[in-house]
C-alpha positions as CSV (number, residue, x, y, z in Angstrom):
1,M,-12.0,12.8,2.6
2,K,-8.2,12.5,1.8
3,L,-5.9,12.0,4.7
4,A,-2.1,12.0,4.6
5,R,1.1,12.1,6.7
6,F,3.6,14.7,5.7
7,N,6.9,16.4,6.6
8,D,7.9,15.3,10.2
9,G,4.9,13.0,10.7
10,K,2.0,15.5,10.8
11,I,-1.5,14.4,9.9
12,G,-3.2,16.4,7.2
13,V,-6.5,16.6,5.4
14,I,-6.2,17.4,1.7
15,V,-8.5,19.9,0.1
16,D,-7.9,20.7,-3.5
17,D,-4.2,21.6,-3.8
18,R,-3.7,22.3,0.0
19,I,-2.9,20.2,3.0
20,I,-4.3,21.2,6.3
21,D,-2.6,20.2,9.5
22,V,-5.0,18.4,11.9
23,S,-2.5,16.8,14.1
24,D,-3.9,18.6,17.1
25,L,-7.1,16.5,16.8
26,V,-5.3,13.2,16.9
27,G,-2.2,13.8,19.1
28,D,1.5,13.6,18.2
29,D,3.5,10.4,18.1
30,L,5.8,9.8,21.0
31,P,9.6,10.2,20.3
32,D,11.4,6.9,19.6
33,S,8.1,5.0,19.5
34,P,6.1,3.6,16.6
35,A,4.2,6.3,14.6
36,V,0.6,5.3,15.5
37,A,-1.2,8.7,15.1
38,M,-2.9,7.6,11.9
39,N,-3.9,4.3,13.5
40,R,-5.5,6.4,16.3
41,L,-7.3,8.6,13.8
42,I,-8.7,5.6,11.9
43,A,-9.9,3.9,15.0
44,A,-11.5,7.2,16.2
45,F,-12.8,8.4,12.8
46,P,-16.5,8.1,13.6
47,R,-16.0,10.4,16.6
48,L,-13.5,12.8,14.8
49,R,-15.2,13.0,11.4
50,A,-17.1,16.2,12.2
51,Q,-14.1,17.9,13.6
52,L,-11.9,16.9,10.6
53,Q,-14.5,18.2,8.2
54,A,-14.7,21.6,10.1
55,A,-10.9,21.8,10.0
56,S,-11.0,21.8,6.2
57,A,-11.8,25.6,6.5
58,R,-8.4,26.2,8.2
59,P,-5.6,27.8,6.3
60,G,-3.4,25.2,4.6
61,I,-0.1,25.0,2.8
62,A,0.6,24.1,-0.8
63,L,0.5,20.3,-1.3
64,A,3.3,20.6,-3.8
65,G,5.6,22.0,-1.0
66,V,5.3,19.1,1.4
67,R,7.0,15.8,1.8
68,L,4.4,13.1,1.7
69,L,5.1,10.1,3.9
70,T,3.5,6.7,3.9
71,P,0.1,7.0,5.5
72,I,0.2,4.2,8.1
73,P,3.9,3.4,8.9
74,A,2.8,1.4,12.0
75,A,0.3,-0.9,10.4
76,S,0.2,-4.0,12.5
77,K,0.4,-6.1,9.3
78,V,0.3,-5.8,5.6
79,I,-1.7,-8.7,4.2
80,A,-0.9,-9.6,0.6
81,Y,-2.8,-11.8,-1.8
82,P,-0.7,-13.5,-4.5
83,I,-1.9,-14.5,-8.0
84,N,-5.2,-12.7,-7.7
85,Y,-5.6,-11.9,-11.4
86,H,-5.9,-14.7,-13.9
87,D,-3.7,-12.9,-16.4
88,H,-0.9,-12.6,-13.9
89,G,-1.2,-16.3,-13.0
90,I,-0.8,-17.2,-16.7
91,E,2.1,-14.7,-16.9
92,M,3.9,-16.5,-14.0
93,G,3.0,-20.0,-15.1
94,R,1.0,-20.7,-12.0
95,E,-2.2,-22.7,-11.8
96,S,-3.2,-21.8,-8.3
97,R,-4.9,-18.5,-7.5
98,A,-5.5,-16.4,-4.4
99,N,-8.8,-18.0,-3.6
100,N,-7.0,-21.2,-2.7
101,L,-3.5,-20.0,-2.0
102,G,-4.5,-17.5,0.8
103,F,-2.1,-14.7,1.7
104,F,1.3,-13.8,3.0
105,L,2.5,-10.9,5.2
106,K,4.9,-8.1,4.4
107,P,6.6,-6.4,7.4
108,P,5.6,-2.8,8.2
109,S,9.3,-2.0,8.0
110,S,9.0,-2.4,4.2
111,L,6.5,0.5,4.0
112,C,7.5,3.8,2.4
113,G,5.8,6.8,0.9
114,A,5.4,9.0,-2.2
115,S,8.3,11.2,-1.4
116,D,10.7,8.3,-0.7
117,A,12.8,6.3,-3.1
118,I,12.6,2.5,-3.8
119,V,16.0,1.3,-2.7
120,L,17.3,-1.7,-4.5
121,P,19.6,-4.1,-2.4
122,A,23.1,-4.7,-3.6
123,I,22.6,-8.3,-4.8
124,E,24.0,-9.6,-8.1
125,G,22.2,-11.4,-10.9
126,R,18.7,-11.0,-9.6
127,R,15.7,-9.3,-11.3
128,I,13.7,-7.0,-9.1
129,D,10.1,-6.4,-10.2
130,H,7.3,-3.9,-9.6
131,E,3.7,-5.0,-8.9
132,C,0.8,-2.6,-9.1
133,E,-1.8,-3.2,-6.4
134,L,-4.8,-1.6,-4.6
135,A,-4.4,-1.0,-0.9
136,I,-7.5,-1.6,1.3
137,I,-7.2,0.0,4.7
138,I,-9.1,-1.7,7.6
139,G,-11.0,0.7,9.8
140,K,-11.9,-1.3,13.0
141,R,-11.0,-4.4,14.8
142,G,-12.7,-7.5,13.5
143,R,-12.5,-11.3,13.6
144,D,-14.5,-13.9,11.6
145,I,-16.1,-11.1,9.5
146,A,-19.0,-12.3,7.4
147,R,-18.6,-11.6,3.6
148,E,-21.7,-9.5,3.6
149,D,-20.3,-7.2,6.4
150,W,-17.1,-6.3,4.7
151,Q,-18.0,-2.6,4.1
152,H,-18.3,-2.0,7.9
153,Y,-14.6,-2.8,8.2
154,V,-13.1,-0.7,5.4
155,F,-11.7,2.7,6.2
156,G,-10.4,3.6,2.8
157,Y,-8.1,2.9,-0.1
158,S,-4.6,3.8,-1.4
159,C,-2.1,2.9,-4.1
160,L,0.4,0.2,-3.3
161,M,3.5,-1.3,-5.1
162,D,4.7,-4.7,-4.1
163,I,8.4,-4.8,-5.0
164,V,10.0,-8.3,-5.2
165,V,13.2,-10.0,-5.8
166,R,12.6,-12.9,-8.3
167,G,13.7,-16.3,-7.3
168,K,12.9,-19.5,-5.4
169,E,13.6,-18.4,-1.9
170,E,10.7,-17.8,0.5
171,R,8.3,-15.2,-0.9
172,V,8.4,-13.0,2.3
173,A,12.2,-12.8,2.2
174,R,12.1,-11.7,-1.4
175,K,9.5,-9.0,-0.6
176,A,10.6,-7.8,2.8
177,Y,13.4,-5.3,2.1
178,D,13.0,-1.8,3.4
179,S,11.1,0.4,0.8
180,F,9.7,-2.6,-0.9
181,C,6.1,-1.6,0.0
182,P,5.4,2.0,-1.2
183,V,1.9,3.1,-0.2
184,G,0.3,6.5,-0.9
185,P,0.2,9.2,-1.8
186,W,-2.7,9.4,0.8
187,I,-5.8,7.5,2.0
188,V,-9.1,8.1,0.3
189,T,-11.9,7.3,2.8
190,A,-14.4,4.7,1.7
191,D,-17.3,7.1,1.7
192,E,-15.6,9.4,-0.7
193,L,-14.4,6.8,-3.1
194,G,-17.6,4.9,-3.4
195,D,-17.8,1.5,-5.1
196,P,-14.3,-0.1,-5.4
197,T,-15.4,-3.0,-7.6
198,A,-14.4,-1.4,-10.9
199,L,-11.3,0.7,-10.2
200,R,-8.8,1.1,-13.0
201,G,-5.1,0.8,-11.8
202,R,-2.1,1.5,-13.9
203,L,1.7,1.5,-13.5
204,W,4.4,3.1,-15.7
205,V,8.2,2.8,-15.7
206,N,9.8,5.8,-17.3
207,D,6.5,6.7,-19.1
208,E,6.2,3.1,-20.5
209,L,2.8,1.7,-19.5
210,R,3.6,-1.7,-17.9
211,Q,0.3,-2.6,-16.1
212,D,-3.3,-1.7,-16.8
213,A,-6.1,-3.5,-15.1
214,N,-9.4,-3.3,-13.2
215,T,-10.5,-4.5,-9.8
216,R,-13.5,-6.1,-11.5
217,D,-11.1,-8.8,-12.7
218,L,-9.9,-9.8,-9.2
219,V,-10.1,-13.6,-8.6
220,L,-10.8,-13.1,-4.9
221,D,-12.8,-10.0,-4.5
222,I,-12.5,-7.4,-1.7
223,P,-15.2,-9.0,0.5
224,G,-13.6,-12.4,0.0
225,M,-10.1,-11.0,1.0
226,I,-11.5,-9.5,4.2
227,E,-13.4,-12.6,5.0
228,V,-10.5,-15.0,4.5
229,A,-8.0,-12.9,6.4
230,S,-10.3,-12.2,9.4
231,H,-11.2,-15.9,9.8
232,I,-7.5,-16.6,10.4
233,M,-6.4,-13.5,12.4
234,T,-7.9,-10.4,14.1
235,L,-7.8,-7.4,11.8
236,E,-6.9,-4.1,13.4
237,P,-7.5,-0.4,12.5
238,G,-4.8,0.6,10.0
239,D,-4.1,-2.9,8.7
240,I,-3.4,-2.9,5.0
241,I,-4.6,-5.5,2.5
242,A,-2.7,-5.6,-0.8
243,A,-5.2,-6.9,-3.4
244,G,-2.8,-8.5,-5.8
245,T,-1.2,-7.5,-9.1
246,P,-2.3,-8.0,-12.7
247,A,-0.1,-9.0,-15.6
248,G,2.7,-6.8,-16.8
249,V,5.1,-7.2,-13.9
250,G,8.6,-6.2,-15.0
251,P,12.1,-5.2,-13.9
252,I,13.1,-1.9,-12.3
253,R,16.6,-0.6,-12.3
254,P,18.5,2.3,-10.6
255,G,17.5,5.6,-12.2
256,D,14.0,4.5,-13.2
257,K,10.9,6.5,-12.4
258,V,8.0,4.4,-11.4
259,R,4.4,5.9,-11.3
260,I,1.3,4.2,-10.0
261,E,-2.2,5.5,-10.4
262,F,-5.7,4.3,-9.3
263,E,-8.7,6.3,-10.5
264,R,-10.5,8.2,-7.7
265,I,-7.5,7.7,-5.5
266,G,-4.5,9.5,-6.9
267,S,-1.0,8.8,-8.2
268,M,2.6,8.9,-7.1
269,C,5.9,8.7,-8.9
270,M,8.9,7.3,-7.2
271,E,12.6,7.1,-8.1
272,V,14.5,3.8,-8.0
273,V,18.0,4.1,-6.5
274,Q,20.8,1.6,-5.8
275,G,21.5,0.9,-2.2
276,S,24.8,-0.4,-0.8
277,G,23.3,-2.9,1.7
278,G,21.0,-5.9,1.6
279,K,23.6,-8.5,0.7
280,A,21.7,-11.4,2.2
281,S,23.5,-14.6,1.9
282,I,20.4,-16.4,0.5
283,F,20.7,-14.2,-2.6
284,A,24.4,-14.8,-3.1
285,P,25.3,-16.1,-6.6
286,A,25.9,-19.8,-6.8
287,T,29.5,-20.9,-6.8
288,A,31.0,-23.5,-9.1
């Protein structure tokens, strides 16, 4: 099953080239409150599955005519594993890998979706890069999850771009800008996707292929990522794990078109635009 958020925050099931509104099965978000409808759906999915499948027979609207939003804007956390492909470690000149580095957190406010733009902050003299990553969506609350039980806690998968300002400042500050965590275009449930251990992921900038890798080359695999994170903190329905990026990271600039694709999940293409804000003092050019 493919599940998406669209237009003004409706929840939809995607069938072929249509999207079917199933918001009535989940309940609307409250005004001026976090948009948690998808979190509720994920937590209640075992109970709602039959109703969602039956709803697939409803009339839908053309997928091409809707605005696709990030699927889980109120994820309690985005857990990101750095240096999780050996070739990226070599590319960055780093000896440590995700299996001994652990993870960092990106704020939910950095999330955006397929119909949004990547907005670059107005900082001078800094390279801003793309990173192509698989998003793993947690399906139920868990703590101290055993490696062999990982599948019981995965709801589904999506595409994710980790956007980063290069530099020596704290990693989270360089990756936390609004729009610096595109996720989408939808969630593919784990039962539909099947085995995630050999998924090809690619990223293009203006039709130039920059990154091309496979999840079989992860240093810390999906069971390992879930085990490590859950032994440190409680995982909640709708939490997102960013699996790390392969080699080929490179700069993005205003006017670029960035496209990410994972087989059996889908693809999304986003425009890069220049913003006027974000002039954080930590990124100010050094003075003589």
